[in-house]
N, CA, C and O atoms as a CHARMM CRD file, in Angstrom:
* protein
*
  380
    1    1 MET  N      0.70600  -1.35200  -0.03600 PROA 1      0.00000
    2    1 MET  CA    -0.40400  -0.07100  -0.12600 PROA 1      0.00000
    3    1 MET  C      0.80300   1.07400   0.25100 PROA 1      0.00000
    4    1 MET  O      0.32300   2.13700  -0.14600 PROA 1      0.00000
    5    2 THR  N      2.14100   1.34800   0.83200 PROA 2      0.00000
    6    2 THR  CA     2.88200   2.40100   0.83900 PROA 2      0.00000
    7    2 THR  C      3.96000   2.50900  -0.67500 PROA 2      0.00000
    8    2 THR  O      4.83400   3.35700  -0.85400 PROA 2      0.00000
    9    3 ASP  N      3.66100   1.63900  -1.41200 PROA 3      0.00000
   10    3 ASP  CA     4.56600   1.96800  -2.52800 PROA 3      0.00000
   11    3 ASP  C      3.37300   2.70600  -3.39900 PROA 3      0.00000
   12    3 ASP  O      3.62100   3.63500  -4.16600 PROA 3      0.00000
   13    4 LYS  N      2.05000   2.17800  -3.18600 PROA 4      0.00000
   14    4 LYS  CA     0.81700   2.47200  -4.26300 PROA 4      0.00000
   15    4 LYS  C      0.92000   4.58900  -3.87200 PROA 4      0.00000
   16    4 LYS  O      1.06000   5.54000  -4.64000 PROA 4      0.00000
   17    5 ILE  N      0.78500   4.51900  -2.56700 PROA 5      0.00000
   18    5 ILE  CA     0.93300   6.21400  -2.08600 PROA 5      0.00000
   19    5 ILE  C      2.45300   7.01900  -2.86200 PROA 5      0.00000
   20    5 ILE  O      2.59600   8.09400  -3.44500 PROA 5      0.00000
   21    6 ILE  N      3.30600   6.01600  -2.55500 PROA 6      0.00000
   22    6 ILE  CA     4.36400   6.98900  -3.21100 PROA 6      0.00000
   23    6 ILE  C      4.21100   7.34400  -4.36100 PROA 6      0.00000
   24    6 ILE  O      4.30200   8.50200  -4.76800 PROA 6      0.00000
   25    7 SER  N      3.87500   6.03200  -5.22300 PROA 7      0.00000
   26    7 SER  CA     4.12100   6.13700  -7.07600 PROA 7      0.00000
   27    7 SER  C      2.89200   7.27400  -6.85800 PROA 7      0.00000
   28    7 SER  O      3.19800   8.38100  -7.30100 PROA 7      0.00000
   29    8 ASP  N      1.82900   7.20200  -6.37400 PROA 8      0.00000
   30    8 ASP  CA     1.02900   8.71000  -6.98500 PROA 8      0.00000
   31    8 ASP  C      1.59300   9.58100  -6.48900 PROA 8      0.00000
   32    8 ASP  O      1.83700  10.50700  -7.26300 PROA 8      0.00000
   33    9 VAL  N      2.08000   9.76000  -5.02100 PROA 9      0.00000
   34    9 VAL  CA     2.59800  10.99400  -4.89600 PROA 9      0.00000
   35    9 VAL  C      3.22400  11.39600  -5.77700 PROA 9      0.00000
   36    9 VAL  O      3.06400  12.58500  -6.05000 PROA 9      0.00000
   37   10 TYR  N      4.07200  10.69600  -6.49000 PROA 10     0.00000
   38   10 TYR  CA     5.59800  11.40100  -6.82600 PROA 10     0.00000
   39   10 TYR  C      4.81900  11.27000  -8.53300 PROA 10     0.00000
   40   10 TYR  O      4.74900  12.48400  -8.72600 PROA 10     0.00000
   41   11 HSD  N      4.29600  10.72700  -9.66400 PROA 11     0.00000
   42   11 HSD  CA     3.48800  10.64500 -10.80000 PROA 11     0.00000
   43   11 HSD  C      2.65700  12.21600 -10.79400 PROA 11     0.00000
   44   11 HSD  O      2.29600  12.68600 -11.87300 PROA 11     0.00000
   45   12 GLU  N      2.35400  13.08400  -9.28100 PROA 12     0.00000
   46   12 GLU  CA     1.59500  13.90600  -9.10700 PROA 12     0.00000
   47   12 GLU  C      2.52400  15.13700  -9.36200 PROA 12     0.00000
   48   12 GLU  O      2.24000  16.18000  -9.95100 PROA 12     0.00000
   49   13 PHE  N      3.44800  14.84400  -8.90400 PROA 13     0.00000
   50   13 PHE  CA     4.29600  16.28900  -8.68900 PROA 13     0.00000
   51   13 PHE  C      6.07700  16.03100  -8.98500 PROA 13     0.00000
   52   13 PHE  O      6.98800  16.84100  -8.81500 PROA 13     0.00000
   53   14 TYR  N      6.15600  14.34500  -9.57100 PROA 14     0.00000
   54   14 TYR  CA     7.54300  14.15200 -10.80900 PROA 14     0.00000
   55   14 TYR  C      8.62600  15.43400  -9.28600 PROA 14     0.00000
   56   14 TYR  O      9.08400  16.52900  -9.61400 PROA 14     0.00000
   57   15 GLY  N      8.73000  14.98400  -8.12800 PROA 15     0.00000
   58   15 GLY  CA     9.38900  15.77800  -7.31000 PROA 15     0.00000
   59   15 GLY  C     10.83000  14.49700  -6.83700 PROA 15     0.00000
   60   15 GLY  O     10.90300  13.29400  -7.08300 PROA 15     0.00000
   61   16 SER  N     12.10100  15.71100  -5.86500 PROA 16     0.00000
   62   16 SER  CA    12.74500  14.73300  -5.58000 PROA 16     0.00000
   63   16 SER  C     12.09200  13.36600  -4.82900 PROA 16     0.00000
   64   16 SER  O     10.95700  12.89200  -4.79900 PROA 16     0.00000
   65   17 ILE  N     13.77800  12.85700  -4.06100 PROA 17     0.00000
   66   17 ILE  CA    13.24100  11.83500  -3.24600 PROA 17     0.00000
   67   17 ILE  C     12.55300  12.70800  -1.59300 PROA 17     0.00000
   68   17 ILE  O     11.65100  12.31800  -0.85200 PROA 17     0.00000
   69   18 ASN  N     13.37400  13.88600  -1.50100 PROA 18     0.00000
   70   18 ASN  CA    13.25900  14.31400   0.04500 PROA 18     0.00000
   71   18 ASN  C     11.63400  15.10700   0.00000 PROA 18     0.00000
   72   18 ASN  O     10.97200  15.43600   0.98400 PROA 18     0.00000
   73   19 SER  N     11.21400  15.30300  -1.65700 PROA 19     0.00000
   74   19 SER  CA     9.89500  16.66900  -1.50800 PROA 19     0.00000
   75   19 SER  C      8.84800  14.99300  -1.76200 PROA 19     0.00000
   76   19 SER  O      7.73500  15.05100  -1.23900 PROA 19     0.00000
   77   20 THR  N      9.10000  13.99200  -2.30500 PROA 20     0.00000
   78   20 THR  CA     8.16900  12.76400  -2.31800 PROA 20     0.00000
   79   20 THR  C      7.98800  12.18100  -1.10600 PROA 20     0.00000
   80   20 THR  O      6.96400  11.53100  -0.89200 PROA 20     0.00000
   81   21 TYR  N      9.13200  12.36400   0.01000 PROA 21     0.00000
   82   21 TYR  CA     8.72000  11.65700   0.62600 PROA 21     0.00000
   83   21 TYR  C      7.70700  12.74100   1.75000 PROA 21     0.00000
   84   21 TYR  O      6.92400  12.19600   2.52800 PROA 21     0.00000
   85   22 LEU  N      7.83300  14.22500   1.71800 PROA 22     0.00000
   86   22 LEU  CA     7.17200  14.64900   2.63200 PROA 22     0.00000
   87   22 LEU  C      5.60500  15.32600   2.10700 PROA 22     0.00000
   88   22 LEU  O      4.76500  15.99500   2.70800 PROA 22     0.00000
   89   23 ASP  N      5.67500  14.83400   0.80000 PROA 23     0.00000
   90   23 ASP  CA     4.20500  15.02900   0.62800 PROA 23     0.00000
   91   23 ASP  C      3.36500  13.73200   0.40200 PROA 23     0.00000
   92   23 ASP  O      2.20000  13.78200   0.00800 PROA 23     0.00000
   93   24 ALA  N      4.13600  12.37100   0.72100 PROA 24     0.00000
   94   24 ALA  CA     3.53700  11.38000   1.39200 PROA 24     0.00000
   95   24 ALA  C      3.27500  11.20500   2.50800 PROA 24     0.00000
   96   24 ALA  O      2.25100  10.72300   2.99200 PROA 24     0.00000
   97   25 LYS  N      4.31200  11.63900   3.06500 PROA 25     0.00000
   98   25 LYS  CA     4.18900  11.51700   4.61700 PROA 25     0.00000
   99   25 LYS  C      2.41700  12.22500   5.05000 PROA 25     0.00000
  100   25 LYS  O      1.49000  11.79100   5.73400 PROA 25     0.00000
  101   26 LYS  N      2.63200  13.50200   4.22200 PROA 26     0.00000
  102   26 LYS  CA     1.10800  14.01500   4.33800 PROA 26     0.00000
  103   26 LYS  C     -0.00700  12.77200   4.58900 PROA 26     0.00000
  104   26 LYS  O     -0.58500  12.59600   5.66100 PROA 26     0.00000
  105   27 LYS  N     -0.18300  11.98100   3.43000 PROA 27     0.00000
  106   27 LYS  CA    -1.30800  11.44500   3.43400 PROA 27     0.00000
  107   27 LYS  C     -1.07100   9.85200   3.99800 PROA 27     0.00000
  108   27 LYS  O     -1.95100   9.04400   4.29300 PROA 27     0.00000
  109   28 ASP  N      0.36000   9.67100   4.04900 PROA 28     0.00000
  110   28 ASP  CA     0.30300   7.96300   5.47700 PROA 28     0.00000
  111   28 ASP  C      1.49000   8.63900   6.48100 PROA 28     0.00000
  112   28 ASP  O      2.69500   8.58400   6.23800 PROA 28     0.00000
  113   29 ASN  N      0.98800   9.17200   7.45200 PROA 29     0.00000
  114   29 ASN  CA     2.41500   8.79400   8.47500 PROA 29     0.00000
  115   29 ASN  C      3.00700   7.88100   8.62400 PROA 29     0.00000
  116   29 ASN  O      4.14000   7.93400   9.10100 PROA 29     0.00000
  117   30 THR  N      2.45000   6.79900   8.27800 PROA 30     0.00000
  118   30 THR  CA     3.73300   5.66900   8.65300 PROA 30     0.00000
  119   30 THR  C      5.16100   5.67300   7.35000 PROA 30     0.00000
  120   30 THR  O      6.23100   5.07500   7.46000 PROA 30     0.00000
  121   31 ILE  N      4.84300   6.28100   6.54100 PROA 31     0.00000
  122   31 ILE  CA     6.03200   6.28500   5.62600 PROA 31     0.00000
  123   31 ILE  C      7.10600   6.64600   6.06000 PROA 31     0.00000
  124   31 ILE  O      7.12600   7.61600   6.81700 PROA 31     0.00000
  125   32 LYS  N      8.08000   6.10400   5.77500 PROA 32     0.00000
  126   32 LYS  CA     9.67100   6.65800   6.21500 PROA 32     0.00000
  127   32 LYS  C     10.45500   7.14000   4.97600 PROA 32     0.00000
  128   32 LYS  O     10.13900   6.78000   3.84200 PROA 32     0.00000
  129   33 TYR  N     11.45700   7.94100   5.22500 PROA 33     0.00000
  130   33 TYR  CA    12.08700   8.24100   4.56200 PROA 33     0.00000
  131   33 TYR  C     12.70300   7.09200   3.68100 PROA 33     0.00000
  132   33 TYR  O     12.43100   7.20500   2.48600 PROA 33     0.00000
  133   34 ASP  N     13.54500   5.91500   4.05700 PROA 34     0.00000
  134   34 ASP  CA    13.52300   4.54900   3.61700 PROA 34     0.00000
  135   34 ASP  C     13.00300   4.13000   2.68200 PROA 34     0.00000
  136   34 ASP  O     13.66900   3.75800   1.71500 PROA 34     0.00000
  137   35 ASP  N     11.39300   4.06000   2.70900 PROA 35     0.00000
  138   35 ASP  CA    10.55700   3.80500   1.84200 PROA 35     0.00000
  139   35 ASP  C     10.73200   3.85200   0.59400 PROA 35     0.00000
  140   35 ASP  O     10.87700   3.01900  -0.30000 PROA 35     0.00000
  141   36 VAL  N     10.67300   5.73300   0.71800 PROA 36     0.00000
  142   36 VAL  CA    10.65100   6.27400  -0.41900 PROA 36     0.00000
  143   36 VAL  C     11.93100   6.06100  -1.30700 PROA 36     0.00000
  144   36 VAL  O     12.01600   6.06800  -2.53500 PROA 36     0.00000
  145   37 LYS  N     13.02200   5.84700  -0.23800 PROA 37     0.00000
  146   37 LYS  CA    14.42200   5.60100  -1.21700 PROA 37     0.00000
  147   37 LYS  C     14.45700   4.45300  -1.76300 PROA 37     0.00000
  148   37 LYS  O     15.06900   4.31400  -2.82200 PROA 37     0.00000
  149   38 GLN  N     13.89200   3.52200  -1.23300 PROA 38     0.00000
  150   38 GLN  CA    13.89200   1.83100  -1.74900 PROA 38     0.00000
  151   38 GLN  C     12.63000   2.22800  -3.16100 PROA 38     0.00000
  152   38 GLN  O     12.95800   1.84000  -4.28200 PROA 38     0.00000
  153   39 TRP  N     11.68600   2.74700  -3.05700 PROA 39     0.00000
  154   39 TRP  CA    10.89800   3.05800  -4.22900 PROA 39     0.00000
  155   39 TRP  C     11.70600   3.46800  -5.80500 PROA 39     0.00000
  156   39 TRP  O     11.78200   3.02200  -6.95000 PROA 39     0.00000
  157   40 PHE  N     12.20900   4.59800  -4.99100 PROA 40     0.00000
  158   40 PHE  CA    12.69400   5.43600  -6.06800 PROA 40     0.00000
  159   40 PHE  C     13.91900   4.17800  -7.04900 PROA 40     0.00000
  160   40 PHE  O     13.84500   3.94100  -8.25400 PROA 40     0.00000
  161   41 GLU  N     14.88200   3.60900  -6.11700 PROA 41     0.00000
  162   41 GLU  CA    15.95000   2.88900  -6.31200 PROA 41     0.00000
  163   41 GLU  C     15.06000   1.29400  -7.32000 PROA 41     0.00000
  164   41 GLU  O     15.49600   0.73600  -8.32700 PROA 41     0.00000
  165   42 LYS  N     14.13300   1.06800  -6.76300 PROA 42     0.00000
  166   42 LYS  CA    13.64600   0.11000  -7.46400 PROA 42     0.00000
  167   42 LYS  C     12.71700   0.78600  -8.98300 PROA 42     0.00000
  168   42 LYS  O     12.64900   0.22800 -10.07800 PROA 42     0.00000
  169   43 SER  N     12.28200   1.71100  -8.70900 PROA 43     0.00000
  170   43 SER  CA    11.84200   1.77600  -9.63700 PROA 43     0.00000
  171   43 SER  C     12.59800   2.65000 -11.11600 PROA 43     0.00000
  172   43 SER  O     12.08200   2.50100 -12.22400 PROA 43     0.00000
  173   44 PHE  N     13.64600   3.39300 -10.95600 PROA 44     0.00000
  174   44 PHE  CA    14.22900   3.82500 -11.79800 PROA 44     0.00000
  175   44 PHE  C     15.90500   3.45800 -12.03200 PROA 44     0.00000
  176   44 PHE  O     16.64000   3.40900 -11.04600 PROA 44     0.00000
  177   45 VAL  N     16.25300   3.29500 -12.92800 PROA 45     0.00000
  178   45 VAL  CA    17.68500   2.96400 -13.70800 PROA 45     0.00000
  179   45 VAL  C     18.10800   3.90700 -13.10200 PROA 45     0.00000
  180   45 VAL  O     17.29100   4.73300 -12.69600 PROA 45     0.00000
  181   46 ARG  N     19.79800   4.13200 -12.79200 PROA 46     0.00000
  182   46 ARG  CA    20.72900   5.04300 -12.16000 PROA 46     0.00000
  183   46 ARG  C     21.45800   5.05300 -13.48400 PROA 46     0.00000
  184   46 ARG  O     21.70200   4.04300 -14.14400 PROA 46     0.00000
  185   47 LYS  N     21.83000   6.47200 -13.85600 PROA 47     0.00000
  186   47 LYS  CA    22.32800   6.55800 -15.08600 PROA 47     0.00000
  187   47 LYS  C     23.71500   7.28100 -14.80300 PROA 47     0.00000
  188   47 LYS  O     23.82900   8.43700 -14.39600 PROA 47     0.00000
  189   48 THR  N     24.56300   6.55800 -15.03800 PROA 48     0.00000
  190   48 THR  CA    25.98700   7.27000 -14.88300 PROA 48     0.00000
  191   48 THR  C     26.63600   7.56400 -15.66100 PROA 48     0.00000
  192   48 THR  O     26.93100   6.44900 -16.09200 PROA 48     0.00000
  193   49 ASN  N     27.38600   8.54100 -16.52400 PROA 49     0.00000
  194   49 ASN  CA    28.13000   9.07300 -17.15000 PROA 49     0.00000
  195   49 ASN  C     29.45000   8.19400 -17.04000 PROA 49     0.00000
  196   49 ASN  O     29.91900   8.14200 -15.90300 PROA 49     0.00000
  197   50 LEU  N     30.25200   7.36500 -18.21400 PROA 50     0.00000
  198   50 LEU  CA    31.40500   7.10400 -18.16500 PROA 50     0.00000
  199   50 LEU  C     32.32100   8.23700 -18.48600 PROA 50     0.00000
  200   50 LEU  O     32.05300   9.14200 -19.27600 PROA 50     0.00000
  201   51 SER  N     33.83300   8.06300 -17.55100 PROA 51     0.00000
  202   51 SER  CA    34.33400   9.06800 -18.17800 PROA 51     0.00000
  203   51 SER  C     35.11300   9.45500 -18.92200 PROA 51     0.00000
  204   51 SER  O     36.08000   8.79100 -19.29500 PROA 51     0.00000
  205   52 GLY  N     34.83100  10.69500 -19.31500 PROA 52     0.00000
  206   52 GLY  CA    35.35600  10.71600 -20.72200 PROA 52     0.00000
  207   52 GLY  C     34.55600  11.26700 -22.18800 PROA 52     0.00000
  208   52 GLY  O     34.93800  11.97600 -23.11900 PROA 52     0.00000
  209   53 TYR  N     33.06900  10.45700 -21.84000 PROA 53     0.00000
  210   53 TYR  CA    32.35700  10.07200 -22.83000 PROA 53     0.00000
  211   53 TYR  C     30.93100  10.94000 -22.53600 PROA 53     0.00000
  212   53 TYR  O     29.96100  10.86500 -23.29000 PROA 53     0.00000
  213   54 ASN  N     30.96400  11.74800 -21.35200 PROA 54     0.00000
  214   54 ASN  CA    29.61000  12.82500 -20.76300 PROA 54     0.00000
  215   54 ASN  C     29.65400  13.83800 -21.35300 PROA 54     0.00000
  216   54 ASN  O     29.39400  14.81000 -20.64500 PROA 54     0.00000
  217   55 SER  N     29.93200  14.10500 -22.62700 PROA 55     0.00000
  218   55 SER  CA    29.81200  15.37100 -23.59800 PROA 55     0.00000
  219   55 SER  C     30.08400  15.62900 -24.78600 PROA 55     0.00000
  220   55 SER  O     30.53200  14.52200 -25.08400 PROA 55     0.00000
  221   56 PHE  N     30.16100  16.17600 -25.64100 PROA 56     0.00000
  222   56 PHE  CA    30.62200  16.30400 -27.04600 PROA 56     0.00000
  223   56 PHE  C     31.13600  17.46500 -27.21300 PROA 56     0.00000
  224   56 PHE  O     30.50500  18.50200 -27.01200 PROA 56     0.00000
  225   57 ILE  N     32.78300  17.40000 -27.74100 PROA 57     0.00000
  226   57 ILE  CA    33.25100  18.95600 -27.64300 PROA 57     0.00000
  227   57 ILE  C     33.85800  18.89100 -29.00800 PROA 57     0.00000
  228   57 ILE  O     34.64100  18.00000 -29.33600 PROA 57     0.00000
  229   58 ALA  N     33.45000  19.91600 -29.83700 PROA 58     0.00000
  230   58 ALA  CA    33.19000  20.09000 -31.14800 PROA 58     0.00000
  231   58 ALA  C     34.92800  21.02600 -31.37800 PROA 58     0.00000
  232   58 ALA  O     35.35000  22.00800 -30.76800 PROA 58     0.00000
  233   59 HSD  N     35.56000  20.23400 -32.46100 PROA 59     0.00000
  234   59 HSD  CA    36.62700  20.55100 -32.96000 PROA 59     0.00000
  235   59 HSD  C     36.83400  21.99800 -33.75100 PROA 59     0.00000
  236   59 HSD  O     37.74300  22.81600 -33.61400 PROA 59     0.00000
  237   60 HSD  N     35.82800  22.02300 -34.51100 PROA 60     0.00000
  238   60 HSD  CA    36.02100  23.50300 -35.33500 PROA 60     0.00000
  239   60 HSD  C     34.58300  24.10100 -35.31000 PROA 60     0.00000
  240   60 HSD  O     33.62800  23.53500 -34.77800 PROA 60     0.00000
  241   61 ALA  N     34.53300  25.30800 -35.94400 PROA 61     0.00000
  242   61 ALA  CA    33.28600  25.56800 -36.15400 PROA 61     0.00000
  243   61 ALA  C     32.45700  24.87400 -36.82200 PROA 61     0.00000
  244   61 ALA  O     32.88500  23.90500 -37.44800 PROA 61     0.00000
  245   62 TYR  N     30.91000  25.23800 -36.85400 PROA 62     0.00000
  246   62 TYR  CA    29.77500  24.47900 -37.68000 PROA 62     0.00000
  247   62 TYR  C     30.01900  23.04200 -37.75100 PROA 62     0.00000
  248   62 TYR  O     29.47100  22.32200 -38.58600 PROA 62     0.00000
  249   63 GLU  N     30.79800  22.65200 -36.92000 PROA 63     0.00000
  250   63 GLU  CA    30.63500  20.77800 -36.56400 PROA 63     0.00000
  251   63 GLU  C     29.19100  20.39500 -35.58400 PROA 63     0.00000
  252   63 GLU  O     28.67200  19.28000 -35.54900 PROA 63     0.00000
  253   64 GLU  N     28.68800  21.67200 -34.78500 PROA 64     0.00000
  254   64 GLU  CA    27.84500  21.16800 -33.66900 PROA 64     0.00000
  255   64 GLU  C     27.25800  22.40300 -33.27700 PROA 64     0.00000
  256   64 GLU  O     27.80800  23.48800 -33.09000 PROA 64     0.00000
  257   65 PHE  N     25.59600  21.95600 -33.14100 PROA 65     0.00000
  258   65 PHE  CA    24.80100  23.51900 -32.80000 PROA 65     0.00000
  259   65 PHE  C     24.13700  22.74600 -32.33800 PROA 65     0.00000
  260   65 PHE  O     24.11600  21.52300 -32.47200 PROA 65     0.00000
  261   66 GLN  N     23.21500  23.78600 -31.43200 PROA 66     0.00000
  262   66 GLN  CA    22.13500  23.99500 -30.69500 PROA 66     0.00000
  263   66 GLN  C     21.41300  24.43200 -30.85800 PROA 66     0.00000
  264   66 GLN  O     21.67600  25.51800 -31.37500 PROA 66     0.00000
  265   67 MET  N     19.79000  24.16200 -30.64300 PROA 67     0.00000
  266   67 MET  CA    18.89700  25.14400 -31.52900 PROA 67     0.00000
  267   67 MET  C     17.70500  25.09100 -30.39000 PROA 67     0.00000
  268   67 MET  O     17.78400  24.46600 -29.33200 PROA 67     0.00000
  269   68 ASP  N     16.46900  25.96300 -30.87900 PROA 68     0.00000
  270   68 ASP  CA    15.71100  26.20000 -29.92500 PROA 68     0.00000
  271   68 ASP  C     14.60800  26.83200 -30.58500 PROA 68     0.00000
  272   68 ASP  O     14.81500  27.58400 -31.53700 PROA 68     0.00000
  273   69 LEU  N     13.24900  26.55200 -30.08800 PROA 69     0.00000
  274   69 LEU  CA    12.41100  27.43400 -30.75800 PROA 69     0.00000
  275   69 LEU  C     11.68800  28.44700 -29.84900 PROA 69     0.00000
  276   69 LEU  O     11.76900  28.08700 -28.67500 PROA 69     0.00000
  277   70 PHE  N     11.09900  29.44200 -29.99000 PROA 70     0.00000
  278   70 PHE  CA    10.79100  30.52400 -28.87500 PROA 70     0.00000
  279   70 PHE  C      9.62800  31.56800 -30.17200 PROA 70     0.00000
  280   70 PHE  O      9.64000  32.04000 -31.30900 PROA 70     0.00000
  281   71 PHE  N      8.64100  31.40300 -28.77000 PROA 71     0.00000
  282   71 PHE  CA     7.39500  31.71800 -29.26600 PROA 71     0.00000
  283   71 PHE  C      7.07300  32.92500 -28.89200 PROA 71     0.00000
  284   71 PHE  O      6.92100  33.06300 -27.67800 PROA 71     0.00000
  285   72 VAL  N      6.90900  33.91800 -29.60500 PROA 72     0.00000
  286   72 VAL  CA     6.08900  35.41700 -29.49900 PROA 72     0.00000
  287   72 VAL  C      5.12100  35.96500 -29.54900 PROA 72     0.00000
  288   72 VAL  O      4.67600  36.17400 -30.67700 PROA 72     0.00000
  289   73 ASN  N      4.42000  36.40400 -28.48100 PROA 73     0.00000
  290   73 ASN  CA     2.68300  36.69300 -28.48700 PROA 73     0.00000
  291   73 ASN  C      2.74600  38.03300 -27.91300 PROA 73     0.00000
  292   73 ASN  O      1.70800  38.67600 -28.07000 PROA 73     0.00000
  293   74 ASP  N      3.87900  38.74700 -27.16100 PROA 74     0.00000
  294   74 ASP  CA     3.13300  39.77800 -26.94100 PROA 74     0.00000
  295   74 ASP  C      3.09700  40.77300 -27.54700 PROA 74     0.00000
  296   74 ASP  O      2.84800  41.75200 -26.84400 PROA 74     0.00000
  297   75 LEU  N      3.36800  41.13300 -29.48500 PROA 75     0.00000
  298   75 LEU  CA     3.68600  42.22600 -29.97200 PROA 75     0.00000
  299   75 LEU  C      2.22800  42.48300 -31.02400 PROA 75     0.00000
  300   75 LEU  O      1.71300  41.59600 -31.70500 PROA 75     0.00000
  301   76 GLU  N      1.77700  43.85600 -30.94100 PROA 76     0.00000
  302   76 GLU  CA     0.63400  44.11700 -31.75600 PROA 76     0.00000
  303   76 GLU  C      1.02000  43.67200 -33.32600 PROA 76     0.00000
  304   76 GLU  O      2.22400  43.54100 -33.54700 PROA 76     0.00000
  305   77 ASN  N      0.20200  43.46000 -34.30000 PROA 77     0.00000
  306   77 ASN  CA     0.67700  43.74800 -35.51900 PROA 77     0.00000
  307   77 ASN  C      1.91400  42.70200 -36.05600 PROA 77     0.00000
  308   77 ASN  O      2.22600  42.81500 -37.24200 PROA 77     0.00000
  309   78 GLN  N      2.50300  41.86800 -35.37800 PROA 78     0.00000
  310   78 GLN  CA     3.65600  40.77000 -35.66700 PROA 78     0.00000
  311   78 GLN  C      3.64400  39.93200 -36.92200 PROA 78     0.00000
  312   78 GLN  O      2.58600  39.30700 -36.99000 PROA 78     0.00000
  313   79 ASP  N      4.38200  39.72000 -37.85200 PROA 79     0.00000
  314   79 ASP  CA     4.21500  38.96000 -38.74500 PROA 79     0.00000
  315   79 ASP  C      4.64700  37.16500 -38.43700 PROA 79     0.00000
  316   79 ASP  O      4.18500  36.21400 -39.06800 PROA 79     0.00000
  317   80 TYR  N      5.63800  37.09800 -37.30300 PROA 80     0.00000
  318   80 TYR  CA     5.45400  36.07300 -37.12500 PROA 80     0.00000
  319   80 TYR  C      5.55000  35.53100 -35.58000 PROA 80     0.00000
  320   80 TYR  O      5.90800  36.37700 -34.76100 PROA 80     0.00000
  321   81 LYS  N      5.42900  34.96600 -35.37000 PROA 81     0.00000
  322   81 LYS  CA     4.82800  34.39100 -33.74400 PROA 81     0.00000
  323   81 LYS  C      5.88400  33.13200 -33.37100 PROA 81     0.00000
  324   81 LYS  O      5.89700  32.78000 -32.19200 PROA 81     0.00000
  325   82 ILE  N      6.82600  32.39200 -34.38100 PROA 82     0.00000
  326   82 ILE  CA     7.46700  31.45200 -33.68300 PROA 82     0.00000
  327   82 ILE  C      9.32400  31.68900 -34.35400 PROA 82     0.00000
  328   82 ILE  O      9.64800  31.65600 -35.54100 PROA 82     0.00000
  329   83 GLY  N      9.92100  31.83400 -33.58700 PROA 83     0.00000
  330   83 GLY  CA    11.45600  31.87800 -34.14300 PROA 83     0.00000
  331   83 GLY  C     12.50500  30.90900 -33.50300 PROA 83     0.00000
  332   83 GLY  O     12.72100  30.52600 -32.35400 PROA 83     0.00000
  333   84 LEU  N     13.01600  30.69400 -34.62000 PROA 84     0.00000
  334   84 LEU  CA    13.66200  29.38400 -34.46600 PROA 84     0.00000
  335   84 LEU  C     15.52200  30.02700 -34.39900 PROA 84     0.00000
  336   84 LEU  O     15.92000  30.76600 -35.29900 PROA 84     0.00000
  337   85 LEU  N     16.51800  29.57900 -33.16000 PROA 85     0.00000
  338   85 LEU  CA    17.69300  30.37100 -33.13700 PROA 85     0.00000
  339   85 LEU  C     18.59100  28.98900 -33.15700 PROA 85     0.00000
  340   85 LEU  O     18.32000  27.88400 -32.68600 PROA 85     0.00000
  341   86 ILE  N     19.78500  29.45900 -33.88800 PROA 86     0.00000
  342   86 ILE  CA    20.42800  28.25000 -33.53500 PROA 86     0.00000
  343   86 ILE  C     22.07900  28.91800 -33.33700 PROA 86     0.00000
  344   86 ILE  O     22.58300  29.78800 -34.04700 PROA 86     0.00000
  345   87 VAL  N     22.61100  28.33200 -32.34600 PROA 87     0.00000
  346   87 VAL  CA    24.12600  28.56000 -32.16000 PROA 87     0.00000
  347   87 VAL  C     24.92200  27.24900 -32.71600 PROA 87     0.00000
  348   87 VAL  O     24.57400  26.07800 -32.87400 PROA 87     0.00000
  349   88 ASP  N     26.24500  28.01300 -32.96300 PROA 88     0.00000
  350   88 ASP  CA    27.59100  27.43900 -33.33900 PROA 88     0.00000
  351   88 ASP  C     27.88900  26.68100 -31.29800 PROA 88     0.00000
  352   88 ASP  O     28.22200  27.41500 -30.36700 PROA 88     0.00000
  353   89 ILE  N     27.74200  25.78600 -31.22100 PROA 89     0.00000
  354   89 ILE  CA    28.50800  25.61100 -29.90100 PROA 89     0.00000
  355   89 ILE  C     30.03000  25.69700 -29.79900 PROA 89     0.00000
  356   89 ILE  O     30.56400  25.70800 -28.69000 PROA 89     0.00000
  357   90 PHE  N     30.72500  25.75700 -30.90100 PROA 90     0.00000
  358   90 PHE  CA    32.32700  26.39500 -31.15400 PROA 90     0.00000
  359   90 PHE  C     32.39300  27.63400 -30.33100 PROA 90     0.00000
  360   90 PHE  O     32.70000  28.06400 -29.22000 PROA 90     0.00000
  361   91 SER  N     31.92300  27.97000 -31.52700 PROA 91     0.00000
  362   91 SER  CA    32.08200  29.48600 -31.26800 PROA 91     0.00000
  363   91 SER  C     31.17500  30.73300 -30.58800 PROA 91     0.00000
  364   91 SER  O     31.48400  31.91500 -30.44000 PROA 91     0.00000
  365   92 ASN  N     30.15000  30.13900 -30.29300 PROA 92     0.00000
  366   92 ASN  CA    28.75200  30.60000 -29.75600 PROA 92     0.00000
  367   92 ASN  C     28.26700  31.83900 -30.44800 PROA 92     0.00000
  368   92 ASN  O     27.77200  32.86700 -29.98700 PROA 92     0.00000
  369   93 HSD  N     28.52000  31.49800 -31.58900 PROA 93     0.00000
  370   93 HSD  CA    27.73900  33.12100 -32.45100 PROA 93     0.00000
  371   93 HSD  C     26.59800  32.51900 -33.29600 PROA 93     0.00000
  372   93 HSD  O     26.71000  31.76700 -34.26400 PROA 93     0.00000
  373   94 ASN  N     25.40900  33.03700 -32.69400 PROA 94     0.00000
  374   94 ASN  CA    24.03200  32.57100 -33.43900 PROA 94     0.00000
  375   94 ASN  C     24.38600  32.91700 -35.21600 PROA 94     0.00000
  376   94 ASN  O     25.16500  33.66700 -35.80400 PROA 94     0.00000
  377   95 ILE  N     23.29000  31.86700 -35.65000 PROA 95     0.00000
  378   95 ILE  CA    23.71200  31.95600 -37.22300 PROA 95     0.00000
  379   95 ILE  C     21.58900  31.79400 -37.20800 PROA 95     0.00000
  380   95 ILE  O     20.96300  31.78400 -38.26800 PROA 95     0.00000
């Protein structure tokens, strides 16, 4: 029964172990921190980064980009409502 309460609380707020514990304890006072910790350990696979493989480093310009959409809704009579920002991660220049 405690696993169901912990699961429900977690999937409602998607919080950390500590915040899930505090919210679950409000619903059932008998739940302990270790119960929540054990639920997290059996519910999620821990991902660890291998040494030297946790990031990508661009060796020259225009090799790797980051991009994001942004939305502009606060201007009157605007022609475009969606923009695309592309940044070269080597030089940090906008394209």
